Each structure stands twice: as structure tokens, then as C-alpha cells.
C-alpha atoms as one frame of an Amber mdcrd trajectory, in Angstrom:
protein
 195.903-112.132 151.016 193.121-109.975 149.975 191.148-107.985 152.545 187.408
-108.106 152.916 186.890-104.710 151.522 188.835-105.662 148.312 186.315-108.543
 147.851 183.370-106.501 148.664 184.505-103.736 146.205 184.915-106.471 143.422
 181.561-107.923 144.093 179.871-104.304 143.836 181.725-103.890 140.514 180.561
-107.029 139.288 177.023-106.563 140.285 176.961-103.031 138.761 178.279-104.497
 135.450 175.539-107.204 135.632 172.884-104.439 136.838 171.688-106.868 139.408
 172.122-104.404 142.471 169.801-105.250 145.067 168.500-102.092 146.662 167.002
-101.870 149.969 163.323-101.289 150.447 162.737 -97.683 151.124 160.777 -97.883
 154.213 162.008-101.066 155.713 165.392-102.486 156.365 165.098-105.622 154.111
 166.584-106.082 150.850 163.681-107.516 148.854 165.640-109.898 146.676 162.896
-112.210 145.830 160.761-111.694 142.562 160.647-112.844 138.954 162.112-111.003
 136.152 160.944-111.300 132.264 163.458-113.265 130.129 165.510-110.982 127.948
 164.617-110.742 124.315 165.385-108.593 121.434 162.773-109.820 119.010 159.257
-111.161 119.264 158.927-114.939 119.688 157.988-117.139 116.622 154.592-118.184
 118.126 153.455-114.430 118.959 151.190-112.351 116.883 153.461-109.954 115.069
 150.977-107.809 112.964 151.697-104.084 113.938 148.632-102.684 112.402 146.243
-105.040 114.126 148.047-104.658 117.507 147.855-101.015 117.352 144.076-100.773
 116.407 143.493-103.378 119.347 145.376-100.903 121.659 143.332 -97.992 120.513
 140.044-100.102 120.760 140.845-100.963 124.372 141.865 -97.571 125.476 138.424
 -96.189 123.959 136.723 -98.855 126.208 138.384 -97.237 129.163 141.278 -99.732
 130.122 144.655 -98.488 131.313 147.891 -99.339 129.684 148.622-102.082 131.956
 145.225-103.574 131.449 145.666-103.352 127.924 149.085-105.131 128.106 147.549
-108.020 130.032 144.635-108.516 127.691 147.147-108.398 124.596 149.216-111.062
 126.376 146.323-113.176 127.471 143.758-113.023 124.630 145.954-112.165 121.523
 149.348-113.774 121.946 151.407-110.666 122.295 153.834-111.089 125.175 155.644
-107.831 124.740 154.143-105.209 122.624 157.197-102.978 122.820 159.121-105.816
 120.943 156.689-105.803 118.100 155.650-102.117 117.770 159.082-100.782 118.804
 157.316 -98.286 121.186 155.424 -98.481 124.474 151.508 -98.986 124.647 151.483
 -95.561 126.097 153.310 -94.053 123.250 150.720 -95.526 120.783 148.016 -93.924
 123.008 149.705 -90.506 123.008 149.931 -90.804 119.163 146.269 -91.194 118.821
 145.380 -88.712 121.656 144.116 -91.156 124.120 146.510 -90.736 127.033 145.508
 -89.347 130.200 146.505 -86.010 131.489 148.586 -87.708 134.337 150.862 -90.835
 133.916 149.302 -94.123 134.988 151.423 -94.773 137.915 151.039 -91.447 139.491
 147.377 -91.814 138.939 147.328 -95.046 140.699 149.106 -93.405 143.776 146.638
 -90.653 143.909 143.682 -93.023 143.820 145.299 -95.219 146.809 145.872 -91.798
 148.724 142.020 -91.128 148.342 141.056 -94.438 149.505 143.194 -94.013 152.509
 141.834 -90.448 153.257 138.307 -91.832 152.960 139.254 -94.556 155.449 140.800
 -92.058 157.979 137.808 -89.945 157.973 135.748 -92.613 159.703 138.740 -94.213
 161.450 140.726 -91.416 163.029 142.963 -93.062 165.404 144.220 -95.751 162.961
 147.886 -94.803 163.107 149.113 -97.302 160.665 147.022 -95.964 157.949 148.207
 -92.380 158.890 151.781 -93.712 158.383 150.604 -95.416 155.157 149.055 -92.031
 153.867 152.330 -90.256 154.543 154.335 -92.778 152.658 151.932 -92.740 149.779
 152.014 -89.041 149.561 155.926 -89.225 149.742 155.898 -91.392 146.720 153.326
 -89.117 144.937 155.765 -86.173 145.585 159.028 -88.040 144.358 157.091 -89.198
 141.152 155.964 -85.673 140.527 159.220 -84.453 140.817 160.423 -87.111 138.252
 157.762 -86.104 135.838 158.388 -82.437 136.089 162.063 -83.065 135.320 160.779
 -85.185 132.284 158.420 -82.643 131.140 155.292 -84.939 131.373 153.921 -82.680
 134.097 153.687 -78.862 134.080 156.664 -77.045 135.901 154.155 -75.519 138.246
 152.556 -78.698 139.267 152.407 -79.530 142.938 150.731 -82.129 145.060 147.946
 -80.769 147.170 145.922 -83.002 149.484 142.756 -80.963 149.199 142.681 -80.915
 145.376 143.348 -84.684 145.205 139.955 -85.918 144.900 139.129 -83.387 141.817
 142.196 -84.689 140.145 141.318 -88.517 140.526 137.436 -88.080 139.656
């Protein structure tokens, strides 16, 4: 008879091999198992647009119009039949932008978090006693710090970069 701990160990090993480990949410006790995933593909679909030069020129065009990398990906998917630009190009949209010197000084996900923090700070200036959003600001700033540590280690931010709330509005604008 096998014990429960042996079964749990075996399940964790299988989950690790299949890369389906469901991690708990950071600020709640739920697991968050629902959600969709993209189908695993190694080459572009036969119906998709696979012209590399055209896709790169579209990416550069949309970046010059002021779109972010995620917005460019959505437009390519919806209007130009490119469900996954990385499969066609062999590199990410952000890499194409950095090759053409169109990438921003901060990564897109970090910039989005900083914009969110600015919006919460603006809200809290008029609503001082909103405790829920004070907590939301703390959580958002914690995410910014963690992401900043990651990008400093990756070399995408300077080694002396530090999150400062008073300089946040200057960075975002």
C-alpha cells in the first residue's frame, strides 16, 4: 500500500514534467487554475501570412504610429492573418522594434504597471480614505519593484535603477 505522500510526490513529478504546475495567486489563497492557453505549434499555419519582409515592415509601421508591442500583435492577428509573429519571424515583436531603434526605454509590462500606479495615486489624492486602493497601490508598487529587479538582472534596466514614487510621473509622461 502506498502512502498519500508518495502519491502527492508522484503527482508533483508528473506535473513538473508536463509543466502544468498551478501556482497560487500571490495575494490571495486561490490557485487560479482557469484560463486558456495557446495551442502548441512549431511552424506557422498554412493559411497564415508568412511573408517575413511584409510582417517586419508592418511592425515598424505600427510602432511608428505609436502602438505598443501587444497592440501590434493584436492588429497582425486580426487584420493581417498572422496568429503568431514569432513563428514566422523567429523572433519577438520587441526584438524587431529594438533592431529598428523603436523600442522604448522601459519594457512594456513595467511601463503598464507604472501607468497603473500613477492612476491609483491620482485617485488617492482625491479619495484619501480609500483603503482598498491604498492596498492596490502597495501591491502594484511591489510588482514594479519585483519586475525591476528581474530586468536589472537581465540587463534591460541600468544597474542603479530604483523605483521612486515621486519620479514616477516623469517616467510615465
